[in-house]
N, C-alpha and C positions, 0 to 999 in steps of 0.2 A: 349383461344387460351392459356391463361397462366397457367394454372389449366392444364389445358395434359400436358404443357412442366414440369412442373411438376411433371406428373407422370412422366415423360420420367425418374428423375433422377432414383423419385420411384425405378425402374425397374433396372436403373442399377446398381444399388448401391444393393437394392438386388441381383443379381447377384451378387455381388462379394462376397458380403457375406454370400454367400454355393458355393466361392470355396477358394480355395488352389491350390499351381504347385502342387501341385500332384495330383489331386485333382477338375482340372479346371469344375466349370456346364456349361461354355459356348462349350467346347468341345467334341460334342456329338460321334462324331467316339472314341472317348477316352471312353466314357461312355459304347460305344454300348462295343468294343472289350474288351475294360481293358486292357490297357496297361500301362506297366511301363510309366513312365515323362521321357522324354527327349521333346530337341528340338523343334522349330515343328511351321512351320509357323500360324497355328489357333490360338495357343497362341498370335504370336505375329501377329498378327491380333486385336488382342482383346487387347496389351497390348499399344498398338499406339492411340489406339481410347480412353482407357487413359490416355494418358499421351493427347491427346488432348484435352480431359476434363478439367484437371489440368491448360492445357495457355487459355483458355478460360475463368475456372470459375477463378482460382490463389487457389485451395479448394487443400491444400494439403496434402489431406486425397487420392487422385487421386496416387502423386505424391508419395506417400510413398505407395498407392499398388505394383503402378508398378513397382519402384525399389525393394519393397518386394519380390515381383516373381522374378526379373532377374536376385540378388541373387541369389535363392534355384539352377537356372544353372548354373550359373559361378562363377569360385571361386577367390578364391585368385593371380592363376595366370594365372584366365585369359581362364583356361580350362574350356570348355562346355558341361553338364554333357548329354551323349546323343545322343552330333553331332557327325557327325564323314567324316574329307574333303572326303573325298574317292568315299562314295557315290557320289560326284557329284549331286547333288540334286538340282535344282533352289530352289525346296518348301526350300531348308532350311534355305535361307540366309534370310530370308523375319524377324525373330523376329528380324533379328542384327541392320535392323534401327532403334533400339529403343535404344543400346546400344550407339551411339551419346548424343542422348538428356541425358542419365544418364551420360557421362565423364561429356560434355560439364557446368551441371548445380554439379556436384559432383565431375569433375576433376582424378574418382579414378583411376592412372594405369590399372586393371581388366580390365576392361573397351576397352581399348585402346588395350589389350592383346588380349581381345576375339576379335575386330575387326577384327584387324591384322590376326590371325587365320579363320574368316569367309573370310577375302579379301585372301586368300591365293588360297583356294575355286573355286576364281575364277582363279588364277594364269595356275588353269590346267586344268578350267574346259574344255570339249569339247567342238567344235566346227561346224558350217556347213561348207560349202566351204565357203558359204557367207559373215562369219563371229559370226552372230548368235550361243548362246550360246546352246547347247541341251537342250532340262528343262529338261533328267535327264540321268545320264550315261546308265542305263535299256532303253531310250527312241533315243536309235541311233539316228540321222539325223534330231529331229525331236526340231521345234519352238511348240509356241505355247503360247496363249497369256499371260494365267498365268504369261509364268515364267519372261514377261519383267517387269511385276508389284512386285512379284516378289526381282530380282536380282538390278533392272536399276537402281531405285533412291539408294539404299543402293551402287551401284560401284559406279555415279557419286559426292552419296555424299564425297568416300572415295577420286577418283579423283581429288576433288576441297579444297579438308583440307589439303590432307595425302597426293596425290600418282602425277606420270607423266601423267602433264596436254595433251598429246595428247592424254592419255584414255579417253576427253573425246568426244574427236571426234571418235570411236573403240562405245560408247555408243550411241548414234546420230545415226552410217548408222545402228545398229541393229531396228531402231527405224523405219530406212527408208526401211531397206531390210526386213521388219513385214507387212509393208505399200505398197510396191512390189509385196512381195507373198501373202498378208493374206488376201487383200480389194478388195471387189468383185464391179470390176469398176460400175456395172448396179445399186446397190442399194447405198454403199458406206460403208457398211457392213461389216464385216474381218470375218472370220470363224475362227474356236475353233485354230485348226492345221495344221500342212502343214506339210513336212515331203518328204526332200530334196530328196531323194535315189527312192520316189513313189513307194517303195517295201509294204508299212504296210497295210493290209488286208481295213481301212476306208479309205483311201487315193485317191485321185484319179491319175490313173495312170500317165495321164496330165501336173496333175499342180501340183498333192503329196496334194493336199488342204484336208480336212477335208466336210460330207455333207451338213452342218447345221451351219446355228448361233448361238448358244447358246448365251445367256443375259450376263449371269457373266463373262463371259472370253472378253465380249467386255468393263461391265465395268471396270474390271483386267486392262484392255488394259491404257481405259481411265482414270484412277488412276492412273497407270505409268508414260502416260505423265504429270499430272500437279504436279506431286513430285516430279519426276527427271527435271520436266525445274525450279523447285521451288529453288532447287540445285545450280542451275547456279547465276552467278554472273552477273555486268550491264558487262561488258566486253568482257561478253559468246551471247551479244545478237545475233549475226546471227540464234545461234546452240538454241535459246530459239523460236525466228521465225520460225523455222519449228518444233517443237514440238506445238509449238500456231497453229498453222495450221493446222494442221494431228490432232489436238488438236477440235478445230471449227469443221471441215471435218466431222468429227468421227458424233463428240455429234450432228451436224446439221442432219446428216441422220438418226440416232436414233428417234429423236424425230418425226419424220416422221413415223414412225413403234411402237411412242407410242398411249397405248389405248388410248382414246378421254376420255374415262368418266372417269377411275377409276388416267388415268394418270402415270402409271406401265408402265412396258415393259414383256412380256409373257418371260416362259422360255425359248421357240424357236421364239427366237426374233420377226419373221416375218410370223409367223404359228398360230394365235391366232383364226382363224375360226379355225379348224385344230379336231376336238375330240382331251379334256386330257390335251391340250395346258392350263396351268393354270402361271395367273400371280404372278410374282415371287419376292423374298421379297429381296433378297441381291443381283442381278444386278439392280435394281431397285433402289437401296441405293446408289449404286457407282456412276453411274450417279448422282444421287441427287446430292454427293460432289460434282464429278469432274466438273460439274455444278457449281457450286454457290466457290467453291476454286477458281476456272477462274477467275469469276467477282473479290471478296481480292485483288488478285495478280494479278489485271487489264494484264488477257490474252483476259480478251471476255466482251462483251458490258454489260453495267449495269441487261437490261431484263431477261439476260440468268439465273442470280441470283432465275426473280421471275421465272422461266422454272423450277432452283431445286428444290427452293418450293413447289411449286404445286406436284413434284411428290413426296416430304419429306410427305405432311399434308397426300397427298393419302395412304400411309402405312402406317400415324397415323393413318386415318377414316376403310381405311379394313383391315389391318393387325397387328397391338394393341390392342389388347384385355385382358379384366382381366376373367383371369379363372384358379378356386379354388381359389379366392381371395391372386391371382400372376396373375400380367403383366407376358403373352405370345408375342415375334414377330414371326409370322405364318407367313407358307410355304415358308420356305430358303432350296433350293434344300440344301441335306448332303454335295454328291458329284457327280464328273463330270467328266469323264478323255478321254483316248480313247486307245485303245486295252489296254496291262498289262493285271489287276490286273480284275476278271470279274465285274457287275456294283455290283447294292448292293440287288438293285429290281425284280420286276417278270424276266425282259429282261437281259439275263446274259452278254450276248455280245455287249463289250462298243465301238459299232461300227460307233458311230454319225451321226444316224439317227432318225429320229425325234421320235419313236419306244423307243429308248436307251432314249435320251435326259430328254419324260416325263416319265420314268419309272420308274429313280431313285428317296429315298425317301424323303417327305418334312418333315421337322423339326421344332420345335420351338425353339428360344433362340440359335439355332450356331450362332460362333463368325462372321465366314463366313455373317453373311447377318447383327448381331446385332452393327458389330464392322465399316462396310460402315453404318450404321444408326448413327454410332451417330457418327463418324467423319462428317454425317451430320451435326448432332445437335449442333457440336461445331463451324462451320462456321456460324449455325445462330444466337448462342451466340456473337460471335466473331461481329458481322453484328451487333447487339443490346446493344455493348457495349457498354453505355456512352462517 
């Protein structure tokens, strides 16, 4: 296994060597669409993973790469290339999480200015009546599980460092609302999206919920819970308990629908028996990370680390392959959403059906899978550090 773990570092080092801020090899949407460089959540996932490797290994090359990447986008005044506050897009907050790390390490005022710029978006971000942020301005009245991952750890970090700590309760309430509106009481699983207006074509007219359980969206949500709880100090024990309780409840529900042989999770979480469904990498890795990190932080008993490790080893055994002399992390769902733009596969309507989710392309080495794979790996390295 030591040799296989060494292969992970070869894999990530090769991916970084093939990447620049303008042309990141892990951002397959960017590669396909030939987009100009801009601040985006996909790169944010990967740079956070690179920083996690730095903390786990203390190898400065990872810190240097992360800093160089972010400095391409953030100028000396804290302005951010390709970022528009008034898009009010939750995804655009995700890369802001690494600004805190760089500010802590370097103390450069431009990082604090960029953090404040991103925080200004949250001050104007539209909300549903219950209080949760809209996922995007172009998706009115909608909450997606993805958005809680993109925003809440950043939001909580700001509030506990610089902000009005009354807003700690606001963040906790948004998680409580998600549980109230989006959790299926029969299975304990969470639906991908919720439309408070109940008007979107994909929404159940009585509940406002989308039709299916998507594993990556619950992976996003599990990571949101553990990463947000981590930002809270000892004085917030009650708030941490709220997030810990949800985290255990969700992870226990997910483990009940885990594939028994591979230990991975299906793209459409509870429908592994249906033709076309497949064991998907990004959701599996995100769940593994949430399990292992929760143990490190003392939120869950030690046996949950072993459950996360089983998933990680399942990914290594089934999805990390040597392909034409280079390692490839296989079967990452490129993207999945609700409404809005058409799907990327043959099934164009993003309606939340089973057929829609399995139609989206499967790709290699996209950061939506690579990043949680590396988050998990960093947890293993921390666990085994002398």
